[in-house]
C-alpha positions as CSV (number, residue, x, y, z in Angstrom):
1,X,2.5,19.0,-7.0
2,X,4.8,19.0,-9.3
3,X,4.2,20.7,-12.4
4,X,4.6,17.8,-14.2
5,X,1.5,16.3,-12.4
6,X,0.1,19.7,-12.3
7,X,0.1,19.3,-16.6
8,X,-1.4,15.9,-16.2
9,X,-4.2,16.2,-13.9
10,X,-5.1,19.8,-16.1
11,X,-5.4,17.4,-19.3
12,X,-7.0,14.4,-17.7
13,X,-10.5,14.3,-19.2
14,X,-8.7,14.9,-22.5
15,X,-9.2,11.2,-23.8
16,X,-7.4,11.8,-26.9
17,X,-4.3,12.8,-25.6
18,X,-4.3,10.2,-22.8
19,X,-4.6,7.5,-25.5
20,X,-2.0,8.6,-27.5
21,X,0.2,9.2,-23.9
22,X,-0.3,5.6,-23.2
23,X,1.5,4.8,-26.4
24,X,5.0,5.8,-24.6
25,X,4.3,2.3,-22.6
26,X,4.3,0.7,-26.2
27,X,8.2,0.3,-28.0
28,X,6.8,0.9,-31.2
29,X,4.3,3.4,-30.6
30,X,6.4,5.8,-28.5
31,X,6.5,7.9,-31.8
32,X,2.4,9.1,-31.5
33,X,3.1,10.6,-27.6
34,X,5.6,12.1,-28.1
35,X,3.2,15.4,-29.5
36,X,1.6,15.2,-26.0
37,X,5.1,14.9,-23.8
38,X,5.8,18.1,-26.0
39,X,2.6,19.7,-25.2
40,X,3.1,19.0,-21.6
41,X,6.5,20.4,-21.5
42,X,8.5,17.1,-21.2
43,X,11.2,16.1,-23.3
44,X,10.8,13.1,-25.8
45,X,14.6,11.9,-24.2
46,X,13.2,12.0,-20.7
47,X,12.7,8.0,-20.6
48,X,11.5,8.5,-16.8
49,X,9.0,11.3,-16.9
50,X,7.8,10.2,-19.9
51,X,7.4,6.8,-18.5
52,X,5.6,8.3,-15.3
53,X,2.9,10.4,-17.2
54,X,2.1,7.1,-19.7
55,X,1.4,5.5,-16.2
56,X,-0.5,8.4,-14.9
57,X,-2.6,8.2,-18.2
58,X,-3.2,4.7,-17.9
59,X,-4.5,4.9,-14.0
60,X,-4.9,8.8,-12.9
61,X,-6.1,7.7,-9.5
62,X,-3.5,9.6,-7.8
63,X,-2.4,9.6,-3.8
64,X,0.3,12.1,-2.3
65,X,1.5,10.2,0.4
66,X,3.6,7.1,0.8
67,X,5.4,5.3,-1.7
68,X,5.5,2.8,-4.3
69,X,5.9,0.1,-1.3
70,X,2.4,1.7,0.3
71,X,0.9,1.2,-3.1
72,X,2.3,-2.0,-3.3
73,X,0.8,-3.0,0.3
74,X,-2.1,-1.8,-0.5
75,X,-2.9,-3.6,-3.5
76,X,-1.8,-7.0,-1.3
77,X,-4.6,-5.5,0.7
78,X,-7.5,-5.2,-1.5
79,X,-6.5,-8.6,-3.1
80,X,-7.0,-10.3,0.2
81,X,-3.8,-11.5,-0.4
82,X,-2.7,-13.6,3.3
83,X,0.0,-15.0,4.3
84,X,0.1,-18.7,4.3
85,X,1.0,-20.8,7.7
86,X,4.5,-22.3,6.5
87,X,5.4,-18.8,5.8
88,X,5.1,-18.8,1.9
89,X,5.2,-15.3,0.7
90,X,1.8,-13.9,-1.0
91,X,1.8,-13.8,-4.5
92,X,1.5,-9.9,-4.2
93,X,4.9,-10.2,-1.8
94,X,6.6,-12.2,-4.8
95,X,6.0,-9.5,-7.4
96,X,7.3,-6.7,-5.1
97,X,10.3,-8.5,-3.6
98,X,10.9,-9.0,-8.0
99,X,9.9,-5.3,-8.5
100,X,12.9,-4.7,-6.0
101,X,15.6,-6.6,-7.6
102,X,14.9,-5.0,-10.9
103,X,17.8,-3.2,-13.0
104,X,17.4,0.4,-13.8
105,X,15.9,1.1,-17.0
106,X,14.0,-1.2,-19.3
107,X,13.4,-3.9,-16.7
108,X,12.1,-1.5,-13.7
109,X,9.8,0.1,-16.0
110,X,7.7,-3.3,-17.1
111,X,7.5,-4.4,-13.6
112,X,6.4,-0.9,-12.0
113,X,4.2,-1.4,-15.4
114,X,2.7,-4.4,-14.0
115,X,2.4,-3.1,-10.7
116,X,0.4,-0.4,-11.9
117,X,-2.0,-2.6,-13.7
118,X,-2.7,-4.3,-10.6
119,X,-3.5,-1.1,-8.6
120,X,-5.7,-0.1,-11.5
121,X,-7.5,-3.2,-11.0
122,X,-7.7,-2.9,-7.3
123,X,-8.6,0.8,-7.1
124,X,-5.7,1.6,-5.3
125,X,-4.3,5.3,-5.8
126,X,0.0,6.0,-6.6
127,X,1.6,8.9,-5.3
128,X,3.4,9.7,-8.9
129,X,5.3,12.5,-7.5
130,X,7.6,10.1,-5.0
131,X,7.3,7.5,-8.2
132,X,9.2,9.6,-10.4
133,X,11.6,10.9,-7.9
134,X,12.3,7.3,-7.0
135,X,12.6,5.9,-10.3
136,X,14.8,8.7,-11.2
137,X,17.2,7.7,-8.1
138,X,16.8,4.0,-8.0
139,X,18.8,2.7,-5.6
140,X,19.5,0.6,-2.4
141,X,18.1,3.5,-0.3
142,X,15.0,4.0,-2.6
143,X,14.9,0.0,-2.6
144,X,15.1,0.5,1.3
145,X,12.3,2.7,1.7
146,X,9.7,0.9,-0.9
147,X,10.4,-2.3,1.6
148,X,9.9,-0.4,5.2
149,X,7.2,0.9,3.7
150,X,5.3,-2.3,2.8
151,X,6.5,-4.9,6.0
152,X,6.4,-2.5,8.1
153,X,4.8,-4.1,11.1
154,X,1.7,-1.3,11.5
155,X,2.1,-0.1,7.9
156,X,-1.0,2.1,7.1
157,X,-2.7,1.2,3.7
158,X,-3.2,4.6,1.5
159,X,-6.9,4.6,2.4
160,X,-6.3,5.1,5.9
161,X,-3.7,7.6,5.3
162,X,-5.8,9.7,2.8
């Protein structure tokens, strides 16, 4: 477990701290998260680590296996999305494709946030350590890894792998 995630888990029950940390996800409230980020040892200018910390504060259900493609597949299964006979994409597949086309920075963050909110609604855990690393190195290889996990023929769900 990364040191950031260890520190976040340590403060998981501190509701005030988690509420302030969620403010990093809202542009005009980011300043409220800065003292908490400092206490966690995250630089205010470290956008990706701060963003992932805010995601954790939003949905603190953690797993240690798979990548975000695995998480998105688990969301699809939990929602009961089924491919139609016409070969149309499921709603979750469309969102996932949209996520894979995102540019690094604000666009990627907003699309990941939407999927995290879906994961929270479906009680699907997230591998935040891997998500932090993948967002830091958002490139074609990361996108391919996520797509492989999502569309693998025998992809195991997050629940099955735990």
